[in-house]
PASEBA-1860 file (N, C-alpha, C; in nm, 3 decimals):
! residues 258
1> MAMAFPAG> 7.238/10.549/-2.473/7.289/10.629/-2.382/7.326/10.563/-2.303 ~ 7.462/10.518/-2.205/7.474/10.457/-2.110/7.462/10.488/-1.965 ~ 7.398/10.420/-1.844/7.406/10.473/-1.749/7.505/10.435/-1.665 ~ 7.550/10.547/-1.564/7.673/10.516/-1.466/7.648/10.592/-1.357 ~ 7.710/10.520/-1.255/7.731/10.622/-1.091/7.862/10.682/-1.110 ~ 7.866/10.823/-1.006/7.961/10.883/-0.968/8.071/10.785/-0.946 ~ 8.191/10.862/-0.940/8.300/10.765/-0.908/8.294/10.739/-0.785 ~ 8.214/10.806/-0.660/8.246/10.770/-0.513/8.107/10.654/-0.500
9> EMALSKVQ> 8.060/10.616/-0.570/7.941/10.519/-0.584/7.993/10.382/-0.597 ~ 8.075/10.417/-0.675/8.180/10.231/-0.705/8.240/10.196/-0.562 ~ 8.216/10.238/-0.457/8.304/10.193/-0.357/8.209/10.086/-0.274 ~ 8.081/10.127/-0.318/7.973/10.097/-0.215/7.951/9.970/-0.288 ~ 7.872/9.811/-0.182/7.821/9.707/-0.222/7.788/9.679/-0.321 ~ 7.778/9.584/-0.369/7.667/9.571/-0.466/7.544/9.584/-0.438 ~ 7.471/9.520/-0.327/7.362/9.583/-0.350/7.289/9.698/-0.307 ~ 7.418/9.818/-0.240/7.367/9.917/-0.226/7.320/9.982/-0.377
17> RLYDACDA> 7.426/9.932/-0.443/7.436/10.038/-0.567/7.327/9.947/-0.699 ~ 7.262/9.876/-0.668/7.111/9.781/-0.667/7.018/9.882/-0.621 ~ 7.021/9.924/-0.500/6.939/9.985/-0.434/6.954/10.126/-0.457 ~ 7.014/10.188/-0.485/7.064/10.348/-0.523/6.974/10.361/-0.656 ~ 7.047/10.222/-0.748/6.993/10.231/-0.927/6.831/10.260/-0.950 ~ 6.751/10.156/-0.813/6.636/10.114/-0.823/6.570/10.276/-0.775 ~ 6.621/10.353/-0.657/6.583/10.472/-0.617/6.572/10.552/-0.734 ~ 6.709/10.552/-0.802/6.729/10.675/-0.928/6.604/10.649/-0.990
25> VFSSPATA> 6.612/10.556/-1.025/6.518/10.483/-1.143/6.361/10.527/-1.102 ~ 6.318/10.493/-0.991/6.137/10.443/-0.990/6.122/10.524/-0.933 ~ 6.180/10.608/-0.830/6.104/10.700/-0.709/6.124/10.840/-0.738 ~ 6.243/10.881/-0.865/6.242/11.011/-0.908/6.130/11.089/-0.952 ~ 6.070/11.210/-0.869/5.932/11.275/-0.948/5.982/11.290/-1.098 ~ 6.109/11.298/-1.142/6.078/11.289/-1.310/6.072/11.181/-1.349 ~ 6.046/11.034/-1.255/5.995/10.901/-1.388/5.893/10.859/-1.346 ~ 5.715/10.940/-1.345/5.638/10.901/-1.311/5.595/10.813/-1.413
33> TAPSLVEI> 5.641/10.817/-1.532/5.599/10.706/-1.625/5.727/10.548/-1.616 ~ 5.680/10.443/-1.676/5.740/10.359/-1.669/5.904/10.380/-1.727 ~ 5.992/10.293/-1.669/6.143/10.252/-1.743/6.138/10.241/-1.817 ~ 6.241/10.324/-1.875/6.282/10.326/-2.005/6.409/10.222/-2.046 ~ 6.390/10.163/-2.178/6.435/10.032/-2.179/6.597/10.054/-2.160 ~ 6.653/10.176/-2.153/6.812/10.194/-2.139/6.829/10.155/-1.967 ~ 6.743/10.222/-1.905/6.735/10.218/-1.811/6.732/10.052/-1.742 ~ 6.635/9.993/-1.782/6.631/9.843/-1.726/6.765/9.775/-1.812
41> RWLQQLLD> 6.802/9.800/-1.898/6.908/9.724/-1.908/6.991/9.764/-1.834 ~ 7.062/9.907/-1.765/7.152/9.933/-1.698/7.108/9.838/-1.511 ~ 7.007/9.832/-1.505/6.948/9.742/-1.424/6.961/9.590/-1.413 ~ 6.930/9.530/-1.537/6.988/9.392/-1.574/7.152/9.384/-1.549 ~ 7.188/9.498/-1.611/7.340/9.457/-1.558/7.413/9.433/-1.411 ~ 7.354/9.559/-1.361/7.363/9.509/-1.203/7.364/9.378/-1.151 ~ 7.195/9.375/-1.192/7.160/9.234/-1.124/7.258/9.130/-1.156 ~ 7.290/9.137/-1.269/7.414/9.035/-1.383/7.560/9.047/-1.298
49> GIEAADVG> 7.559/9.124/-1.216/7.705/9.132/-1.157/7.676/9.075/-0.962 ~ 7.573/9.067/-0.933/7.547/9.007/-0.813/7.525/8.822/-0.837 ~ 7.598/8.789/-0.718/7.590/8.650/-0.656/7.528/8.626/-0.510 ~ 7.522/8.532/-0.508/7.448/8.511/-0.334/7.511/8.571/-0.245 ~ 7.640/8.532/-0.241/7.707/8.612/-0.148/7.656/8.729/-0.072 ~ 7.665/8.833/-0.199/7.626/8.936/-0.175/7.520/8.992/-0.144 ~ 7.460/8.932/-0.114/7.309/8.954/-0.034/7.290/8.826/0.083 ~ 7.403/8.856/0.080/7.405/8.747/0.266/7.355/8.592/0.254
57> IDDGETPA> 7.399/8.508/0.136/7.322/8.374/0.112/7.438/8.291/0.078 ~ 7.413/8.210/0.132/7.567/8.077/0.140/7.535/7.995/0.056 ~ 7.557/7.962/-0.125/7.499/7.880/-0.193/7.532/7.737/-0.205 ~ 7.646/7.761/-0.108/7.730/7.604/-0.106/7.847/7.611/-0.242 ~ 7.856/7.719/-0.294/7.978/7.701/-0.382/8.052/7.840/-0.404 ~ 8.003/7.954/-0.409/8.078/8.027/-0.411/8.169/8.087/-0.334 ~ 8.316/8.059/-0.339/8.433/8.070/-0.222/8.384/8.184/-0.129 ~ 8.469/8.198/-0.026/8.395/8.286/0.052/8.434/8.473/0.032
65> SSSDDELS> 8.594/8.456/-0.059/8.655/8.553/-0.096/8.665/8.597/-0.229 ~ 8.595/8.562/-0.302/8.565/8.587/-0.405/8.436/8.651/-0.489 ~ 8.343/8.698/-0.414/8.228/8.788/-0.450/8.274/8.897/-0.442 ~ 8.186/9.016/-0.378/8.215/9.129/-0.334/8.300/9.147/-0.295 ~ 8.430/9.286/-0.280/8.518/9.311/-0.224/8.513/9.430/-0.192 ~ 8.388/9.510/-0.192/8.309/9.647/-0.133/8.332/9.602/0.063 ~ 8.192/9.633/0.073/8.128/9.597/0.177/8.096/9.453/0.201 ~ 8.178/9.348/0.189/8.127/9.257/0.154/8.092/9.150/0.295
73> PKSGRRLL> 7.991/9.062/0.252/7.951/9.009/0.310/8.000/8.882/0.388 ~ 8.125/8.881/0.340/8.195/8.774/0.397/8.299/8.816/0.481 ~ 8.350/8.936/0.504/8.460/8.971/0.620/8.347/8.984/0.748 ~ 8.395/8.848/0.821/8.289/8.826/0.919/8.165/8.838/0.948 ~ 8.087/8.863/0.863/7.914/8.848/0.858/7.893/8.658/0.793 ~ 7.787/8.643/0.891/7.742/8.525/0.866/7.636/8.503/0.783 ~ 7.640/8.382/0.701/7.541/8.400/0.564/7.445/8.301/0.597 ~ 7.328/8.311/0.515/7.222/8.216/0.564/7.246/8.064/0.473
81> PALALTRI> 7.192/7.976/0.571/7.256/7.872/0.492/7.156/7.797/0.390 ~ 7.117/7.867/0.289/7.030/7.805/0.169/7.000/7.680/0.160 ~ 7.114/7.640/0.128/7.089/7.466/0.088/7.036/7.403/0.200 ~ 6.966/7.454/0.319/6.956/7.341/0.464/6.831/7.399/0.455 ~ 6.722/7.510/0.331/6.602/7.548/0.361/6.518/7.398/0.297 ~ 6.420/7.403/0.402/6.328/7.280/0.307/6.178/7.318/0.318 ~ 6.170/7.475/0.291/6.032/7.539/0.260/6.096/7.684/0.138 ~ 6.041/7.695/0.066/6.047/7.894/-0.003/6.036/7.932/0.095
89> TYVHIHQC> 6.156/7.994/0.071/6.191/8.097/0.201/6.210/8.239/0.142 ~ 6.184/8.354/0.191/6.160/8.468/0.139/6.256/8.623/0.197 ~ 6.375/8.608/0.160/6.487/8.752/0.214/6.454/8.847/0.187 ~ 6.378/8.948/0.279/6.335/9.084/0.230/6.470/9.163/0.264 ~ 6.467/9.244/0.161/6.641/9.317/0.120/6.528/9.483/0.150 ~ 6.443/9.499/0.077/6.408/9.640/0.128/6.238/9.630/0.035 ~ 6.161/9.727/0.063/6.027/9.763/0.049/5.979/9.911/0.070 ~ 5.933/9.992/-0.019/5.894/10.108/-0.042/5.798/10.123/-0.120
97> DDFSIGVF> 5.728/10.202/-0.148/5.570/10.274/-0.206/5.649/10.230/-0.386 ~ 5.742/10.255/-0.414/5.797/10.256/-0.528/5.890/10.137/-0.565 ~ 5.895/10.053/-0.451/5.999/9.920/-0.555/6.046/9.840/-0.423 ~ 6.056/9.687/-0.455/6.067/9.588/-0.326/6.170/9.529/-0.427 ~ 6.295/9.512/-0.337/6.382/9.432/-0.345/6.342/9.275/-0.236 ~ 6.429/9.183/-0.296/6.388/9.091/-0.217/6.482/8.922/-0.279 ~ 6.474/8.829/-0.170/6.502/8.675/-0.301/6.440/8.571/-0.267 ~ 6.373/8.512/-0.307/6.299/8.353/-0.292/6.391/8.241/-0.335
105> CFPAGATL> 6.454/8.145/-0.185/6.516/8.064/-0.166/6.433/7.926/-0.173 ~ 6.484/7.810/-0.298/6.364/7.720/-0.267/6.485/7.613/-0.295 ~ 6.400/7.517/-0.187/6.444/7.379/-0.214/6.383/7.302/-0.359 ~ 6.479/7.183/-0.345/6.512/7.121/-0.475/6.308/7.071/-0.485 ~ 6.278/7.070/-0.593/6.085/7.061/-0.595/5.995/7.109/-0.559 ~ 6.062/7.206/-0.554/5.950/7.328/-0.486/5.889/7.428/-0.570 ~ 5.751/7.448/-0.572/5.719/7.501/-0.658/5.646/7.631/-0.588 ~ 5.679/7.746/-0.665/5.588/7.893/-0.671/5.506/7.894/-0.788
113> PLHDHPEM> 5.331/7.886/-0.743/5.264/7.840/-0.849/5.205/7.980/-0.919 ~ 5.146/7.973/-1.053/5.136/8.009/-1.142/5.051/8.165/-1.110 ~ 5.123/8.301/-1.131/5.080/8.391/-1.046/5.086/8.546/-1.135 ~ 4.998/8.636/-1.094/5.055/8.767/-1.180/5.132/8.864/-1.117 ~ 5.155/8.960/-1.234/5.210/9.111/-1.153/5.149/9.207/-1.203 ~ 5.032/9.254/-1.157/4.938/9.360/-1.228/4.990/9.524/-1.199 ~ 5.008/9.520/-1.345/5.091/9.658/-1.364/5.224/9.698/-1.351 ~ 5.311/9.586/-1.313/5.424/9.618/-1.265/5.514/9.562/-1.377
121> VVLSKLLY> 5.671/9.614/-1.349/5.789/9.590/-1.417/5.876/9.474/-1.294 ~ 5.923/9.375/-1.337/5.973/9.310/-1.275/6.108/9.250/-1.335 ~ 6.196/9.248/-1.233/6.378/9.215/-1.289/6.375/9.110/-1.226 ~ 6.428/8.990/-1.262/6.474/8.852/-1.183/6.635/8.781/-1.241 ~ 6.669/8.770/-1.126/6.829/8.757/-1.190/6.829/8.596/-1.069 ~ 6.856/8.481/-1.171/6.890/8.367/-1.094/7.002/8.342/-0.998 ~ 7.024/8.350/-0.894/7.176/8.376/-0.809/7.231/8.233/-0.827 ~ 7.155/8.098/-0.814/7.244/7.964/-0.834/7.130/7.882/-0.833
129> GSVRVRSY> 7.175/7.759/-0.883/7.073/7.674/-0.899/7.021/7.633/-1.076 ~ 6.918/7.576/-1.037/6.861/7.573/-1.189/6.691/7.564/-1.132 ~ 6.628/7.628/-1.236/6.473/7.623/-1.180/6.377/7.638/-1.353 ~ 6.280/7.557/-1.340/6.196/7.540/-1.457/6.073/7.614/-1.478 ~ 6.074/7.708/-1.579/5.963/7.877/-1.548/5.898/7.814/-1.671 ~ 5.735/7.826/-1.615/5.686/7.877/-1.744/5.616/7.995/-1.705 ~ 5.534/8.087/-1.835/5.489/8.221/-1.819/5.404/8.226/-1.955 ~ 5.313/8.311/-1.913/5.226/8.341/-2.021/5.187/8.513/-2.067
137> DWVAAPPC> 5.133/8.564/-2.104/5.024/8.710/-2.118/4.929/8.690/-2.208 ~ 4.899/8.775/-2.136/4.727/8.779/-2.184/4.665/8.836/-2.346 ~ 4.617/8.742/-2.432/4.574/8.774/-2.530/4.518/8.895/-2.530 ~ 4.406/8.911/-2.419/4.313/9.041/-2.425/4.271/9.054/-2.265 ~ 4.304/9.147/-2.186/4.319/9.120/-2.046/4.194/9.090/-2.025 ~ 4.122/9.030/-1.881/4.016/8.978/-1.838/3.958/9.126/-1.747 ~ 3.859/9.112/-1.713/3.791/9.279/-1.641/3.892/9.235/-1.532 ~ 3.883/9.338/-1.455/3.989/9.356/-1.338/3.913/9.327/-1.195
145> AGARKCGL> 3.791/9.393/-1.206/3.641/9.366/-1.098/3.562/9.253/-1.150 ~ 3.489/9.204/-1.037/3.397/9.174/-1.060/3.389/9.001/-1.072 ~ 3.371/8.897/-1.122/3.400/8.753/-1.171/3.555/8.748/-1.199 ~ 3.561/8.561/-1.114/3.712/8.534/-1.134/3.766/8.573/-1.252 ~ 3.903/8.603/-1.245/4.010/8.639/-1.390/4.018/8.492/-1.469 ~ 3.944/8.473/-1.639/3.995/8.349/-1.663/3.950/8.451/-1.813 ~ 4.072/8.359/-1.895/4.087/8.435/-2.014/4.186/8.394/-2.125 ~ 4.205/8.395/-2.255/4.320/8.345/-2.310/4.425/8.384/-2.316
153> ARVVVAGE> 4.556/8.276/-2.305/4.689/8.353/-2.263/4.787/8.303/-2.366 ~ 4.908/8.364/-2.438/5.005/8.323/-2.488/5.099/8.254/-2.437 ~ 5.128/8.157/-2.477/5.294/8.080/-2.391/5.360/8.194/-2.424 ~ 5.435/8.232/-2.342/5.570/8.297/-2.347/5.732/8.195/-2.325 ~ 5.702/8.121/-2.229/5.812/8.017/-2.175/5.689/7.865/-2.141 ~ 5.772/7.786/-2.219/5.664/7.659/-2.220/5.790/7.570/-2.111 ~ 5.782/7.546/-1.965/5.890/7.481/-1.900/6.023/7.461/-1.932 ~ 6.057/7.606/-1.954/6.237/7.583/-1.998/6.302/7.576/-1.849
161> ERRAPCGA> 6.416/7.544/-1.871/6.461/7.533/-1.754/6.647/7.571/-1.739 ~ 6.604/7.691/-1.703/6.722/7.799/-1.671/6.823/7.749/-1.554 ~ 6.984/7.733/-1.570/7.065/7.712/-1.506/7.166/7.837/-1.487 ~ 7.198/7.860/-1.353/7.269/7.981/-1.320/7.452/7.938/-1.366 ~ 7.546/8.066/-1.399/7.484/8.173/-1.419/7.423/8.195/-1.547 ~ 7.315/8.294/-1.535/7.258/8.366/-1.683/7.170/8.469/-1.627 ~ 7.152/8.518/-1.755/7.178/8.688/-1.699/6.975/8.754/-1.672 ~ 7.034/8.842/-1.611/6.882/8.889/-1.543/6.756/8.887/-1.681
169> SVLFPRSG> 6.620/8.880/-1.600/6.534/8.866/-1.692/6.431/8.953/-1.682 ~ 6.339/9.007/-1.755/6.260/9.096/-1.699/6.121/9.100/-1.791 ~ 6.005/9.144/-1.711/5.894/9.152/-1.750/5.799/9.259/-1.710 ~ 5.687/9.312/-1.812/5.662/9.414/-1.824/5.484/9.382/-1.783 ~ 5.399/9.470/-1.820/5.271/9.444/-1.743/5.166/9.352/-1.849 ~ 5.237/9.412/-1.957/5.153/9.295/-2.079/5.255/9.259/-2.195 ~ 5.376/9.179/-2.135/5.463/9.097/-2.257/5.617/9.091/-2.134 ~ 5.640/8.997/-2.171/5.769/8.907/-2.117/5.712/8.803/-2.032
177> GNMHAFTA> 5.623/8.776/-2.036/5.547/8.679/-1.948/5.559/8.735/-1.773 ~ 5.400/8.777/-1.790/5.365/8.887/-1.684/5.303/8.794/-1.546 ~ 5.248/8.643/-1.645/5.202/8.561/-1.570/5.321/8.433/-1.553 ~ 5.374/8.409/-1.433/5.478/8.286/-1.415/5.476/8.238/-1.307 ~ 5.552/8.108/-1.360/5.552/7.959/-1.215/5.671/7.894/-1.230 ~ 5.759/7.918/-1.098/5.911/7.876/-1.107/5.877/7.705/-1.052 ~ 5.926/7.638/-1.088/5.963/7.513/-1.030/6.112/7.461/-1.022 ~ 6.186/7.447/-0.901/6.301/7.455/-0.849/6.385/7.298/-0.901
185> VTPCAILD> 6.468/7.240/-1.020/6.480/7.170/-1.033/6.591/7.100/-0.945 ~ 6.678/7.191/-0.862/6.783/7.172/-0.777/6.772/7.288/-0.706 ~ 6.812/7.277/-0.549/6.806/7.437/-0.441/6.860/7.543/-0.551 ~ 6.756/7.647/-0.533/6.810/7.780/-0.602/6.761/7.873/-0.540 ~ 6.786/8.020/-0.605/6.761/8.139/-0.555/6.723/8.231/-0.692 ~ 6.575/8.327/-0.658/6.600/8.393/-0.757/6.574/8.528/-0.670 ~ 6.658/8.644/-0.716/6.679/8.787/-0.634/6.555/8.853/-0.794 ~ 6.457/8.968/-0.685/6.349/8.989/-0.778/6.391/9.157/-0.721
193> VLTPPYSE> 6.340/9.197/-0.831/6.298/9.399/-0.829/6.183/9.440/-0.909 ~ 6.072/9.432/-0.814/5.976/9.492/-0.849/5.911/9.653/-0.823 ~ 5.847/9.671/-0.940/5.811/9.804/-0.932/5.666/9.853/-1.026 ~ 5.609/9.900/-0.953/5.572/9.902/-0.836/5.528/9.728/-0.720 ~ 5.562/9.763/-0.600/5.525/9.594/-0.545/5.388/9.568/-0.523 ~ 5.361/9.488/-0.478/5.231/9.457/-0.475/5.165/9.505/-0.373 ~ 5.053/9.533/-0.365/4.961/9.606/-0.319/4.820/9.606/-0.328 ~ 4.728/9.542/-0.185/4.595/9.559/-0.172/4.544/9.706/-0.195
201> AQGRPATY> 4.565/9.755/-0.105/4.535/9.885/-0.126/4.539/9.990/-0.246 ~ 4.619/9.926/-0.318/4.625/10.020/-0.426/4.596/9.970/-0.536 ~ 4.532/9.850/-0.527/4.476/9.762/-0.666/4.575/9.649/-0.753 ~ 4.679/9.671/-0.680/4.772/9.523/-0.702/4.812/9.411/-0.609 ~ 4.671/9.341/-0.632/4.700/9.212/-0.579/4.763/9.089/-0.637 ~ 4.815/8.995/-0.559/4.885/8.845/-0.620/4.756/8.803/-0.660 ~ 4.768/8.741/-0.800/4.613/8.653/-0.851/4.711/8.511/-0.871 ~ 4.629/8.423/-0.854/4.671/8.252/-0.905/4.616/8.222/-0.940
209> FHDVLIPS> 4.665/8.144/-1.094/4.614/8.075/-1.180/4.628/7.940/-1.205 ~ 4.540/7.860/-1.194/4.535/7.742/-1.299/4.529/7.757/-1.487 ~ 4.631/7.686/-1.506/4.624/7.703/-1.743/4.607/7.574/-1.763 ~ 4.550/7.540/-1.898/4.517/7.429/-1.923/4.553/7.478/-2.070 ~ 4.660/7.398/-2.122/4.688/7.431/-2.260/4.584/7.379/-2.348 ~ 4.588/7.442/-2.481/4.482/7.433/-2.578/4.567/7.352/-2.703 ~ 4.523/7.210/-2.713/4.581/7.130/-2.820/4.560/7.169/-2.960 ~ 4.427/7.238/-2.990/4.358/7.271/-3.115/4.422/7.411/-3.137
217> LPGFALLE> 4.473/7.488/-3.062/4.535/7.613/-3.077/4.696/7.610/-3.032 ~ 4.823/7.551/-3.088/4.969/7.540/-2.968/5.002/7.644/-2.994 ~ 5.030/7.706/-2.891/5.094/7.782/-2.824/4.993/7.902/-2.713 ~ 4.930/7.848/-2.706/4.789/7.940/-2.595/4.753/7.845/-2.510 ~ 4.687/7.900/-2.404/4.644/7.794/-2.309/4.518/7.905/-2.229 ~ 4.413/7.838/-2.152/4.324/7.913/-2.094/4.367/7.927/-1.958 ~ 4.325/8.039/-1.954/4.397/8.040/-1.756/4.319/8.098/-1.692 ~ 4.282/8.025/-1.532/4.190/8.076/-1.495/4.182/8.089/-1.331
225> ETDLPEDF> 4.138/8.181/-1.290/4.191/8.285/-1.136/4.128/8.090/-1.048 ~ 4.211/8.084/-0.951/4.220/7.992/-0.871/4.223/8.037/-0.746 ~ 4.206/7.954/-0.630/4.268/8.025/-0.470/4.416/7.959/-0.477 ~ 4.493/7.996/-0.401/4.604/7.952/-0.360/4.592/7.812/-0.274 ~ 4.720/7.729/-0.292/4.658/7.600/-0.231/4.699/7.613/-0.107 ~ 4.629/7.533/-0.043/4.635/7.530/0.105/4.751/7.510/0.129 ~ 4.837/7.408/0.104/4.977/7.320/0.201/5.038/7.465/0.124 ~ 5.026/7.590/0.080/5.168/7.628/0.013/5.142/7.751/0.089
233> SVAGAPYL> 5.307/7.746/0.151/5.347/7.870/0.247/5.478/7.911/0.162 ~ 5.506/8.021/0.226/5.651/8.092/0.205/5.696/8.119/0.356 ~ 5.806/8.103/0.419/5.905/8.160/0.559/5.969/8.272/0.472 ~ 6.015/8.359/0.601/6.076/8.452/0.593/6.189/8.417/0.674 ~ 6.308/8.459/0.602/6.428/8.499/0.670/6.520/8.620/0.645 ~ 6.638/8.622/0.774/6.665/8.763/0.834/6.752/8.797/0.682 ~ 6.777/8.914/0.590/6.876/8.977/0.553/7.024/8.968/0.604 ~ 7.108/8.906/0.601/7.228/8.883/0.639/7.351/8.950/0.506
241> GPDLTVDI> 7.294/9.030/0.404/7.411/9.087/0.332/7.422/9.190/0.427 ~ 7.532/9.307/0.332/7.588/9.411/0.378/7.488/9.560/0.438 ~ 7.499/9.600/0.538/7.376/9.726/0.547/7.381/9.838/0.407 ~ 7.204/9.828/0.436/7.167/9.883/0.323/7.175/10.100/0.371 ~ 7.192/10.125/0.306/7.149/10.311/0.340/7.046/10.355/0.282 ~ 6.916/10.406/0.282/6.802/10.396/0.218/6.730/10.547/0.260 ~ 6.732/10.592/0.107/6.660/10.757/0.170/6.564/10.746/0.257 ~ 6.591/10.907/0.285/6.537/10.893/0.488/6.379/10.905/0.442
249> DDDDDYDD> 6.327/10.956/0.318/6.141/10.968/0.287/6.125/10.779/0.227 ~ 6.214/10.684/0.235/6.193/10.565/0.141/6.198/10.462/0.288 ~ 6.048/10.488/0.299/6.039/10.371/0.427/5.967/10.228/0.418 ~ 6.069/10.133/0.493/6.051/10.045/0.489/5.910/9.957/0.543 ~ 5.767/9.946/0.398/5.715/9.905/0.478/5.640/9.747/0.468 ~ 5.740/9.648/0.451/5.722/9.533/0.449/5.643/9.454/0.568 ~ 5.544/9.373/0.498/5.519/9.283/0.656/5.595/9.137/0.606 ~ 5.630/9.049/0.699/5.684/8.939/0.682/5.583/8.816/0.667
257> YD> 5.611/8.743/0.551/5.543/8.612/0.502/5.485/8.568/0.657 ~ 5.575/8.531/0.738/5.569/8.490/0.883/5.538/8.611/0.922
END
């Protein structure tokens, strides 16, 4: 069954349509269970239609009049000059208890260390540039409490280079590469939708890992929890895309990286 918006919603900006779809899929009392594959494919299609300028980012390539022609971030709006960034930078768009939307902008050579997404579904869209990805899934999930996490993981993606434009990807709690790392081959940006978002209070902290491939067992690696590198940091930047109208009960509870 195909998912669609009412006719009136087609006049909204692309990021507004993405928010509305996420709100419908993730925040409805009727959707207490995991999203269906039909809903996931719908969200992937919406992500596939989004370009950097649609979320207020200048990728140095998209002509100012070629992207979203609805509530356009090009109609007198200032765009974030992402190619000038020298640190990994997160552009926060929205976060509530049920989901978050944001963009990671990478300078060439920057790495987001290997990390997990506990009990989360994550949809990602490479907006521009090229990124190298490696990802894993646990063979058997290690204990959640007590000792630092360590265990055998199956290689899902082994250093694959992805270049925009490419389709949106999705990972699940136990499949699709729930633990992943990104290294920017060129300046690039990744639009992420997380459901539910990270939350220390709700038992969903981000955990970082060191990975060691096992020569005697091709396709598998040993993952061991590690501390975040001391020299790693993520800057914050303002969202400069079209204004977002959110549900009155959908309070934004995001805390900036900086």
